[in-house]
C-alpha positions as CSV (number, residue, x, y, z in Angstrom):
1,M,0.0,0.0,0.0
2,I,2.9,2.3,0.7
3,E,4.3,1.8,-2.8
4,Q,0.8,2.6,-4.3
5,R,0.7,5.9,-2.4
6,K,4.1,6.8,-3.9
7,I,2.9,6.0,-7.4
8,L,-0.3,8.0,-6.9
9,R,1.8,11.0,-5.6
10,I,3.9,10.8,-8.7
11,F,0.8,10.9,-10.9
12,K,-0.6,13.8,-8.9
13,L,2.7,15.7,-9.0
14,I,2.8,15.4,-12.8
15,S,-0.8,16.8,-12.9
16,L,0.2,19.7,-10.6
17,L,3.2,20.6,-12.7
18,K,1.2,20.3,-15.9
19,G,-1.5,22.6,-14.6
20,I,-2.0,26.3,-15.3
21,K,-0.5,27.4,-12.0
22,K,3.2,27.0,-11.2
23,R,4.0,25.4,-7.8
24,S,6.6,26.1,-5.2
25,P,8.2,23.1,-3.4
26,I,6.5,24.2,-0.1
27,E,3.1,24.2,-1.9
28,I,3.7,20.9,-3.4
29,S,4.8,19.4,-0.1
30,K,1.5,20.5,1.5
31,I,-0.7,19.2,-1.3
32,L,1.0,15.8,-1.4
33,N,1.6,15.7,2.3
34,I,5.3,14.9,1.9
35,S,8.5,16.7,3.1
36,K,10.2,19.4,1.0
37,R,13.2,17.0,0.7
38,T,10.9,14.3,-0.8
39,V,9.5,16.9,-3.3
40,Y,13.0,17.5,-4.7
41,R,13.6,13.7,-4.8
42,Y,10.4,13.3,-6.8
43,L,11.4,16.2,-9.2
44,N,14.7,14.5,-9.8
45,L,12.9,11.2,-10.5
46,L,10.7,12.9,-13.1
47,E,13.7,14.3,-14.8
48,D,15.3,10.9,-14.9
49,L,12.1,9.6,-16.6
50,G,12.5,12.3,-19.3
51,F,10.1,15.0,-18.1
52,M,11.3,18.6,-18.7
53,I,11.0,20.2,-15.3
54,D,11.4,24.0,-15.4
55,V,11.6,26.6,-12.6
56,D,10.9,30.3,-12.8
57,L,12.7,33.2,-11.0
58,N,10.4,32.8,-8.0
59,N,11.4,29.1,-7.5
60,N,8.1,27.8,-8.8
61,Y,8.2,24.6,-10.7
62,F,6.3,23.5,-13.8
63,I,6.3,21.3,-16.9
64,H,6.2,23.4,-20.0
65,T,2.9,22.7,-21.8
66,D,1.3,24.3,-24.9
67,V,-1.7,26.5,-24.2
68,G,-4.9,24.4,-24.2
69,N,-3.1,21.2,-23.2
70,E,-2.3,22.1,-19.6
71,F,-3.9,19.0,-18.2
72,E,-2.7,16.5,-20.8
73,F,0.4,14.3,-20.5
74,T,1.4,11.1,-22.1
75,F,3.5,8.1,-21.1
76,N,5.4,6.3,-23.9
77,S,5.0,2.6,-24.2
78,E,8.1,1.7,-22.2
79,E,7.0,3.9,-19.3
80,S,3.6,2.4,-19.4
81,I,5.0,-1.1,-19.2
82,L,7.3,-0.2,-16.4
83,I,4.6,1.4,-14.3
84,R,2.2,-1.5,-15.1
85,E,4.7,-4.1,-14.0
86,S,5.4,-2.2,-10.8
87,L,1.7,-2.0,-9.9
88,N,1.2,-5.7,-10.7
89,T,4.0,-6.7,-8.3
90,I,2.1,-4.9,-5.5
91,S,-1.2,-6.5,-5.8
92,I,-2.8,-7.7,-9.1
93,N,-6.2,-8.2,-7.4
94,N,-6.3,-4.8,-5.7
95,N,-9.2,-2.6,-7.0
96,L,-7.1,0.5,-6.6
97,T,-4.4,-1.1,-8.7
98,Q,-6.9,-1.9,-11.5
99,N,-8.3,1.7,-11.5
100,I,-4.7,3.1,-11.8
101,L,-4.0,0.7,-14.7
102,K,-7.2,1.9,-16.5
103,K,-6.1,5.5,-16.1
104,L,-2.6,4.6,-17.2
105,Y,-3.9,3.3,-20.4
106,M,-5.9,6.5,-21.1
107,M,-2.7,8.5,-20.4
108,S,-0.4,6.4,-22.6
109,E,0.4,6.4,-26.3
110,Q,-2.0,3.5,-26.7
111,G,-4.8,5.6,-25.3
112,Q,-3.9,8.5,-27.6
113,I,-4.1,6.1,-30.6
114,G,-7.5,4.9,-29.4
115,K,-8.6,8.5,-29.0
116,N,-7.7,9.2,-32.6
117,I,-9.6,6.1,-33.9
118,L,-12.6,6.9,-31.8
119,N,-12.9,10.4,-33.3
120,A,-16.2,10.1,-35.1
121,D,-15.0,11.5,-38.5
122,N,-11.6,9.9,-38.5
123,G,-12.9,6.6,-37.1
124,L,-15.2,6.2,-40.1
125,K,-12.4,6.9,-42.6
126,I,-10.1,4.5,-40.8
127,E,-12.7,1.8,-40.8
128,K,-13.3,2.2,-44.6
129,L,-9.6,2.2,-45.3
130,S,-9.1,-0.9,-43.1
131,N,-11.9,-2.7,-44.9
132,S,-10.5,-1.9,-48.3
133,I,-7.1,-3.2,-47.2
134,K,-8.7,-6.5,-46.1
135,S,-10.7,-6.7,-49.3
136,N,-7.8,-5.6,-51.5
137,L,-9.9,-2.9,-53.1
138,Q,-9.1,0.6,-54.4
139,V,-10.6,3.7,-52.8
140,K,-11.3,7.2,-53.7
141,L,-9.9,9.8,-51.3
142,V,-12.5,12.6,-51.7
143,N,-11.4,16.3,-51.3
144,Y,-7.9,15.5,-50.1
145,S,-6.3,18.7,-48.9
146,S,-2.7,18.9,-50.2
147,L,-0.3,21.2,-48.4
148,N,2.1,21.1,-51.4
149,S,-0.4,22.4,-54.0
150,N,-2.7,24.2,-51.5
151,S,-5.7,22.7,-53.1
152,N,-8.3,19.9,-52.7
153,S,-8.6,17.0,-55.1
154,N,-9.9,13.4,-55.4
155,R,-7.3,10.6,-55.4
156,I,-7.6,7.0,-56.5
157,F,-5.6,5.2,-53.9
158,E,-4.6,1.6,-53.0
159,P,-4.1,1.6,-49.2
160,I,-1.6,-0.9,-47.8
161,A,-1.0,0.0,-44.1
162,F,-1.5,2.6,-41.5
163,T,1.3,4.6,-39.7
164,S,1.9,3.4,-36.1
165,N,-0.3,6.1,-34.6
166,Y,-3.1,6.0,-37.2
167,T,-2.5,9.6,-38.3
168,G,-1.7,8.5,-41.8
169,V,-2.3,5.7,-44.4
170,I,0.4,4.3,-46.6
171,G,-0.3,3.2,-50.1
172,I,-0.1,3.8,-53.9
173,D,-1.4,6.9,-55.6
174,V,-2.8,5.2,-58.7
175,N,-2.4,8.2,-60.9
176,N,1.3,8.0,-60.4
177,A,1.7,4.2,-60.1
178,P,3.6,2.1,-59.7
179,S,6.4,4.2,-58.4
180,D,4.7,6.6,-56.1
181,T,4.2,5.2,-52.6
182,R,2.6,7.9,-50.5
183,I,1.4,8.7,-46.9
184,F,-1.9,10.5,-46.8
185,N,-2.8,12.3,-43.6
186,I,-6.1,11.0,-42.2
187,N,-7.2,14.5,-41.0
188,R,-6.8,16.0,-44.5
189,I,-9.0,13.3,-46.2
190,G,-12.5,14.7,-46.7
191,N,-14.1,11.3,-47.2
192,V,-13.3,7.7,-48.3
193,E,-15.3,5.8,-50.9
194,I,-14.5,2.1,-51.4
195,L,-14.5,1.3,-55.1
196,D,-15.5,-1.9,-56.7
197,R,-12.1,-2.4,-58.3
198,L,-9.3,-4.7,-57.1
199,Q,-5.9,-3.2,-56.3
200,K,-3.4,-3.6,-59.1
201,F,-0.1,-2.3,-57.7
202,S,0.1,-2.8,-54.0
203,S,1.1,-6.5,-54.1
204,N,4.4,-5.4,-55.7
205,V,5.2,-2.9,-53.0
206,T,7.2,-3.4,-49.8
207,V,6.3,-0.8,-47.2
208,N,9.4,0.4,-45.4
209,P,9.0,1.4,-41.7
210,I,8.5,5.0,-40.7
211,D,11.2,6.5,-38.6
212,S,10.9,8.7,-35.5
213,F,10.8,11.8,-37.7
214,G,7.7,10.6,-39.4
215,Y,9.6,9.8,-42.7
216,K,9.6,6.7,-44.9
217,G,12.7,6.3,-47.1
218,N,14.8,3.6,-48.6
219,V,18.0,3.4,-46.4
220,L,18.0,3.5,-42.6
221,Y,21.1,4.9,-40.9
222,D,22.4,4.4,-37.4
223,I,22.9,7.9,-36.1
224,E,24.1,9.3,-32.7
225,L,23.5,12.9,-31.6
226,T,24.3,14.8,-28.4
227,L,21.6,17.4,-27.6
228,N,21.3,20.1,-25.0
229,R,18.1,20.8,-23.1
230,K,16.7,23.3,-25.7
231,A,17.2,21.0,-28.6
232,Y,15.9,18.0,-26.7
233,S,12.7,19.9,-25.7
234,Y,12.1,21.0,-29.3
235,L,12.7,17.5,-30.7
236,I,10.3,15.6,-28.4
237,Q,7.6,18.3,-28.8
238,F,7.5,18.2,-32.6
239,Y,8.7,14.6,-33.0
240,P,7.4,12.7,-29.9
241,E,8.4,9.3,-31.4
242,T,12.0,10.3,-30.8
243,K,11.6,10.3,-27.0
244,S,11.9,6.5,-26.6
245,I,15.4,6.5,-28.2
246,I,16.8,9.4,-26.2
247,K,18.6,9.0,-22.9
248,G,20.1,11.5,-20.5
249,K,19.0,14.4,-18.3
250,K,19.7,18.0,-17.3
251,D,21.6,19.4,-20.2
252,S,23.1,16.4,-22.0
253,Y,20.9,14.0,-24.0
254,K,22.0,11.2,-26.3
255,F,19.9,10.4,-29.4
256,S,20.8,7.0,-30.8
257,G,18.7,5.2,-33.4
258,K,17.9,4.3,-37.0
259,V,16.5,7.0,-39.1
260,Y,16.3,8.1,-42.8
261,F,18.1,11.1,-44.1
262,S,15.1,13.4,-44.5
263,E,14.3,17.0,-44.8
264,N,12.7,16.8,-41.3
265,L,16.0,15.6,-39.8
266,F,18.1,18.1,-41.7
267,R,15.9,21.0,-40.8
268,F,16.1,20.1,-37.1
269,L,19.9,19.8,-37.3
270,F,20.2,23.0,-39.3
271,S,18.0,24.9,-36.7
272,F,20.2,24.0,-33.8
273,P,23.8,24.2,-35.0
274,D,25.2,25.0,-31.5
275,A,22.8,22.8,-29.6
276,V,23.3,19.5,-31.4
277,K,26.5,17.6,-32.0
278,I,26.6,14.9,-34.7
279,N,28.6,12.0,-33.3
280,S,28.1,9.6,-36.2
281,P,27.9,8.8,-39.0
282,K,30.3,11.1,-40.9
283,I,28.1,10.9,-44.0
284,L,25.3,12.7,-42.1
285,K,27.6,15.8,-41.7
286,D,28.3,15.7,-45.5
287,E,24.6,15.4,-46.3
288,L,23.7,18.2,-44.0
289,L,26.2,20.5,-45.8
290,N,24.6,19.5,-49.1
291,F,21.2,20.4,-47.7
292,K,22.5,23.7,-46.4
293,S,23.9,24.6,-49.8
294,L,20.5,23.8,-51.4
295,L,18.8,26.1,-49.0
296,N,21.2,28.9,-49.8
297,K,20.6,28.7,-53.6
């Protein structure tokens, strides 16, 4: 029961720090009924778990959150598994444990995925795309809003698979087949119509995995970066999938994983020349210089 109280306090502390109001250590200690020393110990624990704990000039602590999302926070899959296993070792049959597990799911990546699917509009589109994949049928993407052309158009499409978080669908744009494998954003699809036509090109396509920068290419590279706090904060905010492959705390973080050489990666590196150090591979430095020269043309 003591361990459960600790876990509940951690949950509550995250909620307090994610709220609109910033909290002093004394205020936190009174709310959680713990000593000021324990507050600092919990704050260090949250930093070890990857949370960005900030403090203002008045010694008030908070977790930086975008306006409108003050009460939202998400555990990645590894954190969810760790907390779930810790709870199960306490008492698998305890009702309080089961309630925490349910809340944990809703605060985890899996819960966010479910939230996206349960969105009435997106859910219907995902359901139709899923049925067309199972039936091997083409679909019409009605009024797809393209950011590149800044226009809406209908696309004849052969869906193959969804991205890991169901925000996009991977497949063949028939008008540009067989070479054009595309990812279409679910939110930008007006509607989905399943056509009475079998897919022609998808069987000859191998879908490569999507990297943590949301890009799908041909060659994955093992890269290692050292980031300071500012670069780390930006990276996990705009590319949350990178968080699971970053280790470290305070002002020294290590990014180590397989990614494609993409514009997303290059723009991130280009934006933080003094905040990110490229440790390997050397070819990444060369490609970044090439990208920089293209931008300057």
